MARSE-590349 format. One line per 3 residues: number of its first residue (from 1); their letters; for each residue x, y, z of N, C-alpha, C. Coordinates in Angstrom, 1 decimal. Layout:
N
NUM = a = X Y Z X Y Z X Y Z ~ ...;
***
This chain:
208
1 = mtr = 7.6 41.1 2.2 6.3 40.8 2.4 5.9 39.6 1.9 ~ 5.7 39.7 0.7 5.3 38.2 0.0 5.6 37.4 0.4 ~ 7.3 37.1 0.2 8.1 36.2 0.6 7.5 35.4 2.0;
4 = gir = 7.4 36.1 3.0 7.4 36.2 4.1 5.7 35.5 4.2 ~ 4.8 35.8 3.4 3.3 35.2 3.3 3.5 33.8 2.7 ~ 4.7 33.9 1.9 4.5 32.2 0.8 5.3 31.5 1.9;
7 = vss = 6.0 31.9 2.6 6.8 30.7 3.6 5.8 30.4 4.7 ~ 5.0 31.4 5.0 4.3 31.0 6.3 3.2 29.9 5.9 ~ 2.6 30.5 4.7 1.6 29.5 4.0 2.2 28.0 3.7;
10 = ggm = 3.4 28.1 3.1 3.8 26.8 2.8 3.9 25.8 3.9 ~ 4.2 26.3 5.0 4.5 25.7 6.4 2.8 25.4 6.5 ~ 2.3 26.4 6.8 0.8 25.5 7.3 0.5 24.9 6.5;
13 = ess = 0.4 24.5 5.0 -0.1 23.5 4.1 0.7 22.5 4.5 ~ 2.0 22.2 4.6 2.9 21.3 5.1 2.5 20.7 6.4 ~ 1.7 21.7 7.5 1.6 20.7 8.8 0.0 20.4 8.7;
16 = mqv = -0.4 20.8 7.8 -2.4 20.7 7.5 -1.9 19.1 6.6 ~ -0.9 18.8 5.9 -0.9 17.8 5.1 -0.4 16.9 5.7 ~ 0.3 17.1 7.1 0.8 15.9 7.8 -0.3 15.4 8.7;
19 = arl = -0.8 16.4 9.0 -2.5 16.0 10.2 -2.9 14.7 8.8 ~ -3.5 15.2 8.2 -4.0 14.5 6.9 -3.6 13.2 6.6 ~ -2.1 13.0 6.0 -1.8 11.7 6.1 -1.4 11.1 7.2;
22 = sty = -1.4 11.7 8.7 -1.3 10.8 9.7 -2.9 10.1 9.8 ~ -3.6 10.8 9.9 -4.9 10.0 9.7 -5.5 9.1 8.8 ~ -4.8 9.5 7.6 -5.0 8.4 6.4 -4.5 7.3 6.8;
25 = hdh = -3.0 7.5 7.5 -2.2 6.2 7.7 -3.1 5.3 8.9 ~ -3.5 6.1 9.6 -4.4 5.2 10.8 -5.2 4.6 10.0 ~ -6.1 5.2 9.3 -7.4 4.9 8.9 -6.7 3.5 8.1;
28 = ker = -5.6 3.7 7.0 -5.3 2.6 6.2 -5.0 1.2 7.2 ~ -4.4 1.5 8.3 -3.8 0.5 9.0 -4.8 -0.6 9.6 ~ -6.1 0.4 10.1 -7.2 -0.3 10.4 -8.0 -1.4 9.6;
31 = mgh = -8.1 -0.7 8.7 -9.0 -1.6 7.5 -8.0 -2.3 7.2 ~ -6.3 -2.5 7.0 -5.7 -3.8 7.0 -5.7 -4.8 7.9 ~ -5.7 -4.3 9.3 -6.2 -5.2 10.1 -7.6 -5.9 10.3;
34 = agl = -8.4 -5.0 9.9 -10.0 -5.8 9.5 -10.0 -6.8 8.8 ~ -9.1 -6.6 7.9 -8.9 -7.3 6.5 -8.5 -8.8 6.9 ~ -7.3 -8.6 7.5 -6.5 -10.1 8.1 -7.7 -10.6 9.1;
37 = lvm = -8.2 -9.7 10.0 -9.5 -10.6 10.9 -10.2 -11.1 10.1 ~ -11.0 -10.8 8.8 -11.5 -11.5 8.2 -11.1 -12.8 7.0 ~ -9.6 -12.5 7.3 -9.0 -13.7 5.9 -8.7 -15.0 6.9;
40 = lgf = -8.6 -14.7 8.3 -8.5 -15.3 9.2 -9.4 -16.4 9.8 ~ -10.8 -15.2 9.7 -11.8 -16.1 9.7 -12.4 -16.8 8.5 ~ -11.9 -17.0 7.3 -12.4 -17.2 6.3 -11.6 -18.5 6.6;
43 = vta = -10.2 -18.7 6.1 -9.1 -19.3 6.2 -9.3 -20.3 7.4 ~ -9.9 -20.2 8.7 -10.4 -20.6 9.8 -11.6 -21.9 9.3 ~ -12.5 -21.4 9.1 -13.7 -21.5 8.3 -13.7 -22.8 7.4;
46 = vls = -12.6 -22.5 6.4 -12.4 -23.5 5.2 -11.7 -25.0 6.1 ~ -10.7 -24.7 6.9 -10.2 -25.4 7.4 -11.0 -26.2 8.6 ~ -11.6 -25.8 9.2 -12.4 -26.3 10.2 -14.1 -27.2 9.7;
49 = sat = -13.9 -27.1 8.7 -15.3 -27.5 8.0 -15.5 -28.9 8.0 ~ -16.9 -29.1 8.1 -16.5 -31.3 8.4 -16.8 -31.5 6.6 ~ -17.2 -30.6 5.9 -17.8 -30.7 4.5 -17.3 -29.5 3.6;
52 = vip = -16.1 -29.3 3.0 -15.6 -28.7 2.3 -16.5 -28.7 1.0 ~ -16.8 -29.8 0.4 -17.6 -29.6 -0.9 -18.9 -30.3 -0.7 ~ -20.0 -29.0 -1.0 -21.3 -29.3 -0.5 -22.3 -30.6 -1.7;
55 = ewv = -23.0 -30.9 -1.0 -23.9 -31.9 -2.3 -24.2 -31.4 -3.1 ~ -24.6 -29.9 -3.1 -25.4 -29.2 -4.0 -24.4 -28.8 -5.1 ~ -23.0 -28.7 -4.7 -21.8 -28.7 -6.0 -21.4 -29.9 -6.3;
58 = ktl = -21.7 -30.9 -5.4 -21.2 -32.2 -6.3 -22.0 -32.6 -7.5 ~ -23.4 -32.4 -7.1 -24.4 -32.6 -7.6 -24.3 -31.5 -9.1 ~ -24.0 -30.7 -8.9 -23.8 -30.0 -10.3 -23.1 -29.7 -10.8;
61 = fgd = -21.4 -30.2 -10.4 -20.6 -30.0 -11.4 -19.7 -31.8 -11.4 ~ -20.8 -32.6 -10.7 -19.9 -34.1 -10.3 -18.4 -34.2 -10.2 ~ -17.6 -35.1 -11.0 -16.2 -35.2 -11.0 -15.6 -33.9 -10.7;
64 = rsg = -16.1 -32.6 -11.5 -15.1 -31.6 -11.4 -15.4 -30.7 -9.9 ~ -16.5 -30.9 -9.0 -16.8 -30.5 -8.1 -15.6 -30.0 -7.0 ~ -14.5 -30.5 -7.0 -13.1 -30.5 -6.5 -12.6 -29.3 -7.2;
67 = vav = -12.4 -29.2 -7.9 -11.8 -28.3 -8.9 -12.7 -26.8 -8.6 ~ -14.1 -26.7 -8.9 -14.9 -26.0 -8.6 -15.0 -25.3 -7.2 ~ -14.8 -26.0 -6.4 -14.5 -25.6 -5.0 -13.1 -24.9 -4.8;
70 = avv = -12.0 -25.7 -5.1 -11.0 -24.9 -5.6 -10.7 -23.9 -5.8 ~ -11.6 -23.6 -6.9 -11.4 -22.4 -7.6 -12.1 -21.1 -7.0 ~ -13.0 -21.3 -6.2 -13.9 -20.7 -5.4 -13.3 -20.1 -4.0;
73 = vac = -12.6 -21.1 -3.6 -11.7 -20.9 -2.2 -10.5 -19.5 -2.7 ~ -9.8 -20.2 -3.7 -9.1 -19.6 -4.2 -9.1 -18.0 -4.7 ~ -10.2 -18.0 -5.0 -10.4 -16.7 -5.4 -10.7 -15.6 -4.2;
76 = gwl = -11.4 -16.4 -3.3 -11.5 -15.8 -2.2 -10.3 -15.5 -1.6 ~ -9.6 -16.3 -1.5 -7.8 -15.8 -0.7 -7.8 -14.5 -1.5 ~ -7.7 -14.6 -2.9 -6.8 -13.5 -3.8 -7.2 -12.2 -3.2;
79 = llh = -8.7 -12.2 -3.3 -9.7 -11.1 -3.1 -9.2 -10.1 -1.7 ~ -9.1 -11.2 -0.5 -8.8 -10.7 0.4 -7.2 -10.2 0.8 ~ -6.3 -11.5 0.3 -5.0 -11.1 -0.2 -4.8 -9.7 -1.0;
82 = rfv = -5.3 -9.2 -1.7 -5.5 -8.2 -2.6 -5.7 -6.8 -1.8 ~ -7.0 -7.1 -1.0 -7.5 -6.1 0.1 -6.6 -5.9 1.1 ~ -5.9 -6.8 1.7 -4.7 -6.6 2.7 -3.4 -5.7 2.2;
85 = rwq = -3.3 -5.9 1.2 -2.2 -5.4 0.6 -2.4 -4.2 0.1 ~ -3.5 -3.9 -0.8 -3.8 -2.6 -0.7 -3.9 -1.6 0.4 ~ -4.0 -2.2 1.6 -4.4 -1.3 2.6 -3.0 -1.1 3.2;
88 = yan = -2.0 -2.0 3.3 -0.7 -2.1 4.0 -0.2 -1.1 3.3 ~ 0.0 -1.0 1.4 1.1 -0.7 0.6 0.7 1.0 1.0 ~ -1.0 1.4 1.0 -1.1 2.7 1.0 -0.8 3.3 2.6;
91 = rry = -1.1 2.5 3.5 -0.4 2.9 5.4 1.2 3.4 4.8 ~ 2.0 2.4 3.8 3.7 2.6 3.8 3.5 3.9 3.4 ~ 2.9 4.4 2.1 3.1 5.2 1.3 2.7 6.6 2.0;
94 = aal = 1.6 6.4 2.8 1.3 7.5 3.6 2.2 8.0 4.9 ~ 3.0 6.6 5.3 4.3 7.0 6.0 5.7 7.4 5.9 ~ 5.5 7.1 4.3 7.0 7.5 3.4 6.9 8.9 3.4;
97 = ata = 5.2 9.4 3.2 4.9 10.5 2.7 5.2 12.0 4.1 ~ 4.7 11.3 5.2 4.6 11.8 6.4 5.9 12.2 6.8 ~ 7.0 10.9 6.8 8.2 11.4 7.3 9.3 12.4 6.5;
100 = glm = 8.9 12.1 5.0 9.2 13.2 3.8 8.8 14.8 4.6 ~ 7.1 14.9 4.9 7.3 16.3 5.0 7.5 16.6 6.6 ~ 7.6 16.0 7.5 8.8 16.4 8.4 10.2 16.7 8.3;
103 = ral = 10.7 16.1 7.8 11.9 16.2 6.9 12.1 17.7 6.8 ~ 11.0 18.0 5.9 10.9 19.6 5.3 10.7 20.4 6.1 ~ 9.8 20.4 7.1 9.3 21.0 8.3 10.3 21.7 9.3;
106 = scw = 11.7 20.5 9.3 12.5 20.2 10.2 13.3 21.3 9.6 ~ 13.7 21.0 8.3 14.7 22.0 7.9 14.0 23.6 7.5 ~ 12.8 23.8 7.4 12.3 24.5 7.4 12.6 25.7 8.7;
109 = adr = 12.4 24.9 9.8 12.5 25.3 11.4 13.7 26.1 11.1 ~ 14.9 26.0 10.6 16.2 26.5 11.0 16.7 27.1 9.6 ~ 15.9 27.0 8.4 16.2 27.4 7.2 15.0 27.9 6.1;
112 = ppv = 14.7 28.9 6.5 12.9 28.9 5.8 13.3 28.7 4.3 ~ 12.4 28.3 3.6 12.7 28.3 2.1 12.9 29.6 1.3 ~ 13.8 29.3 0.4 14.1 30.5 -0.4 12.5 30.9 -1.0;
115 = dcs = 12.0 29.7 -1.7 10.3 30.3 -2.6 9.8 29.0 -2.6 ~ 8.6 29.0 -1.6 7.7 27.7 -1.9 7.0 27.4 -2.9 ~ 7.1 28.7 -4.0 7.0 27.7 -5.4 8.0 27.6 -6.7;
118 = lpi = 9.2 27.0 -6.2 10.0 26.3 -6.7 10.2 25.0 -7.5 ~ 10.6 24.7 -8.5 10.4 23.5 -9.1 10.7 22.7 -8.5 ~ 10.6 21.3 -8.9 11.0 20.4 -8.3 12.4 20.0 -8.5;
121 = red = 13.5 19.7 -7.9 14.8 19.8 -8.2 15.2 18.2 -9.4 ~ 16.2 18.9 -10.5 16.0 17.9 -12.0 16.3 17.0 -11.4 ~ 17.1 16.0 -10.4 17.1 14.4 -10.5 15.8 13.7 -10.1;
124 = lve = 15.2 14.5 -9.6 13.2 14.1 -9.3 12.8 14.2 -10.8 ~ 13.0 14.8 -11.7 12.3 14.6 -12.9 12.9 13.7 -13.5 ~ 13.9 13.2 -13.8 14.6 11.9 -14.1 14.1 10.5 -13.4;
127 = yta = 14.0 11.0 -11.9 13.8 10.0 -11.1 11.9 9.3 -11.5 ~ 11.2 10.2 -11.8 9.8 10.3 -11.9 9.4 9.9 -13.7 ~ 10.6 10.4 -14.5 10.3 10.5 -16.0 10.2 8.9 -16.8;
130 = gst = 10.3 7.8 -16.0 10.1 6.4 -16.8 9.5 6.0 -15.8 ~ 8.0 6.8 -15.3 7.3 6.4 -14.5 6.2 6.7 -15.2 ~ 5.3 5.5 -15.9 4.1 5.6 -17.0 3.1 5.0 -16.1;
133 = kgs = 1.9 5.5 -16.8 0.1 4.4 -16.5 0.9 3.1 -16.4 ~ 1.5 2.4 -17.3 1.9 1.1 -17.3 2.9 0.9 -16.5 ~ 4.1 1.4 -16.2 4.9 1.0 -15.1 4.3 1.2 -13.7;
136 = rrr = 3.6 2.0 -13.5 2.5 2.2 -12.4 1.7 1.0 -11.9 ~ 1.2 0.5 -13.2 0.3 -0.7 -12.9 1.0 -1.9 -12.2 ~ 2.0 -1.6 -13.2 2.8 -3.2 -13.0 3.9 -3.1 -11.2;
139 = arw = 3.9 -2.0 -11.1 4.3 -2.1 -9.9 3.6 -2.1 -8.9 ~ 2.6 -1.7 -9.1 1.3 -1.8 -7.6 1.1 -3.4 -7.8 ~ 1.2 -4.5 -9.2 0.7 -5.6 -9.0 1.7 -6.3 -8.5;
142 = vnv = 3.6 -5.9 -8.7 4.3 -6.4 -7.9 4.4 -6.0 -6.3 ~ 3.8 -5.1 -5.9 3.8 -4.9 -4.5 2.8 -5.6 -4.0 ~ 1.8 -6.3 -4.9 0.9 -7.2 -4.3 1.5 -8.6 -3.9;
145 = lwp = 2.1 -9.0 -5.0 2.6 -10.2 -4.9 3.8 -10.4 -3.5 ~ 4.8 -9.6 -3.8 5.8 -9.2 -2.5 6.1 -7.9 -2.2 ~ 6.2 -7.4 -1.0 6.3 -5.6 -0.9 7.6 -5.3 -1.2;
148 = vnv = 7.6 -4.5 -2.0 9.0 -4.0 -2.3 9.1 -2.5 -2.6 ~ 9.8 -1.8 -2.5 9.7 -0.4 -2.3 10.3 0.2 -3.7 ~ 9.2 -0.2 -4.4 8.8 0.3 -6.1 9.3 2.0 -6.4;
151 = pvd = 10.2 2.1 -7.3 10.4 4.0 -7.2 9.3 4.3 -8.6 ~ 8.2 4.6 -7.7 7.1 5.0 -8.8 6.9 6.4 -8.4 ~ 6.2 7.2 -9.6 5.8 8.5 -9.5 4.8 8.8 -8.4;
154 = wra = 5.0 8.7 -7.0 4.2 8.7 -5.7 3.2 9.9 -6.2 ~ 1.8 9.8 -5.6 1.0 10.8 -5.7 0.5 11.2 -4.4 ~ 0.0 12.1 -3.6 -0.3 12.4 -2.6 -1.8 13.6 -3.1;
157 = gdv = -2.8 12.4 -2.7 -4.2 13.2 -2.9 -4.1 13.6 -4.2 ~ -3.8 12.5 -5.4 -3.8 12.9 -6.9 -2.7 13.9 -7.3 ~ -2.2 14.5 -6.6 -0.9 15.8 -6.7 0.3 15.0 -7.2;
160 = pws = 0.9 15.3 -8.2 2.3 14.7 -8.8 3.1 15.8 -7.9 ~ 4.7 15.1 -7.6 5.4 16.1 -7.3 5.6 17.1 -7.9 ~ 5.5 16.8 -9.1 6.1 18.1 -9.9 5.2 19.4 -9.7;
163 = lyp = 4.1 19.5 -8.6 3.2 20.5 -8.1 3.5 20.8 -6.7 ~ 4.4 20.1 -6.0 4.6 20.4 -4.8 5.9 21.3 -4.5 ~ 6.0 22.1 -3.5 7.1 23.0 -3.5 8.4 21.8 -3.5;
166 = rdi = 9.4 23.2 -4.0 10.4 22.2 -4.4 11.2 21.3 -2.7 ~ 11.2 21.7 -1.5 11.9 21.1 -0.5 11.0 20.0 -0.4 ~ 9.3 19.7 -0.2 8.8 19.1 0.2 9.3 17.8 -0.7;
169 = aas = 8.9 18.1 -2.3 9.2 17.0 -2.7 10.3 16.2 -3.2 ~ 11.5 17.1 -2.6 12.8 16.7 -2.4 12.7 15.7 -1.0 ~ 11.9 15.8 -0.1 12.1 15.4 1.0 11.3 14.1 0.9;
172 = iad = 9.9 14.1 0.3 9.2 12.8 -0.1 10.4 11.8 -0.4 ~ 11.0 12.1 -1.8 11.8 11.4 -2.8 12.6 10.7 -2.0 ~ 13.6 11.7 -1.2 14.3 11.0 -0.3 14.0 10.0 0.7;
175 = qhr = 13.1 9.8 1.0 12.3 9.3 2.3 12.0 8.1 1.7 ~ 11.4 8.3 0.5 10.9 7.1 -0.3 12.2 6.1 -0.6 ~ 13.5 6.4 -1.2 14.4 6.2 -1.1 15.3 5.4 -0.1;
178 = dgt = 15.0 6.0 1.1 15.2 5.3 2.3 14.8 4.5 2.6 ~ 13.2 4.2 2.2 12.3 3.3 2.8 12.0 3.5 4.0 ~ 11.0 2.3 4.6 10.6 2.4 5.7 10.8 1.1 6.5;
181 = ggm = 10.7 1.3 7.8 10.7 0.1 8.7 9.8 -0.4 9.3 ~ 9.0 -0.2 8.0 7.2 -1.3 8.1 7.3 -2.4 7.1 ~ 8.7 -2.3 6.4 8.8 -3.3 5.4 8.6 -4.7 5.8;
184 = gse = 8.8 -4.9 7.2 9.2 -6.2 7.6 8.0 -6.9 8.2 ~ 7.3 -6.1 8.7 6.1 -6.4 9.0 5.0 -6.9 7.8 ~ 5.3 -6.1 7.0 4.4 -6.0 5.6 4.5 -7.6 4.9;
187 = rlv = 6.1 -8.2 5.0 6.6 -9.4 4.4 6.1 -10.2 5.3 ~ 5.9 -9.6 6.6 5.5 -11.4 7.3 4.3 -11.5 6.9 ~ 3.0 -10.5 6.9 2.2 -10.9 6.8 1.4 -11.9 5.2;
190 = vtl = 2.4 -11.3 4.2 2.3 -11.8 3.1 2.9 -13.4 3.1 ~ 3.8 -13.4 4.3 4.2 -14.9 4.3 3.2 -15.7 4.8 ~ 2.7 -15.2 5.9 1.5 -16.0 6.3 0.5 -15.7 5.4;
193 = syl = 0.1 -15.0 4.5 -1.2 -15.0 3.5 -1.0 -16.5 2.8 ~ 0.6 -16.5 2.3 0.7 -17.3 1.1 0.9 -18.8 2.3 ~ 1.0 -18.9 3.2 1.0 -20.3 4.1 -0.5 -20.1 4.5;
196 = all = -1.2 -19.6 4.5 -2.8 -20.0 4.7 -3.4 -20.4 3.1 ~ -2.9 -20.0 2.0 -3.3 -20.2 0.7 -2.8 -21.7 0.5 ~ -1.7 -21.9 1.2 -1.1 -23.2 0.9 -2.2 -24.4 1.8;
199 = lll = -2.4 -23.8 2.9 -3.3 -25.0 3.9 -4.9 -25.2 3.3 ~ -4.8 -23.9 2.6 -6.6 -23.9 2.2 -6.2 -25.2 0.9 ~ -5.3 -25.2 -0.2 -4.9 -26.0 -0.9 -4.7 -27.2 -0.5;
202 = lrm = -4.2 -27.3 0.5 -4.0 -28.8 0.9 -5.3 -29.5 1.5 ~ -6.2 -28.4 2.3 -7.4 -29.3 2.5 -8.4 -29.5 1.3 ~ -8.4 -28.7 0.3 -8.9 -29.0 -0.6 -8.4 -30.1 -1.2;
205 = mas = -7.3 -30.4 -1.2 -6.4 -32.0 -2.0 -7.1 -33.4 -1.1 ~ -7.5 -32.7 0.4 -7.5 -33.8 1.0 -9.1 -34.3 0.8 ~ -9.8 -33.5 0.5 -11.4 -33.7 0.4 -12.0 -34.2 -1.1;
208 = t = -10.9 -34.2 -1.6 -11.4 -34.7 -2.9 -10.5 -36.4 -3.2;
***
């Protein structure tokens, strides 16, 4: 009886997690699209501006006014780029976790889990053992520069894999290794973002 309650509870929690992650995925997608629109407006405003360097900037910085404006524009691009990358990266992680949970639920439909409180399998411990706070931070910045499927200690709701039921942890890890079809669209967005930066810099050079 206890095992039956545990299995039912595990399946219900997994179903709720799928719904939560699906909502989170949609939110991150909308925020990413919004960030792209803001970036498009920012780039369009700079490129179409008749006077890129205002007179008060020339008065304040003199001969270095072009450099000052270029730094401000580059910082604006970096903030927008970082925002968009953060949104789309989290969207991808949510998609990976959702797909992993669906894998586990599909398996449970034919083969109920033996025990939802089992620890994660040993190879997952090795998979996440080298993931430290510093390595996760570096991985995040690598992912900002170019979308990659970095094998970091992924956490859903700040809960590490080690606290997830064995089947769920294994399914999420397997899905993370397999990747997602959204990587191509992310790389296209990043390429366009770098192209926008190049156009901004060329516009700055033409105005000096």
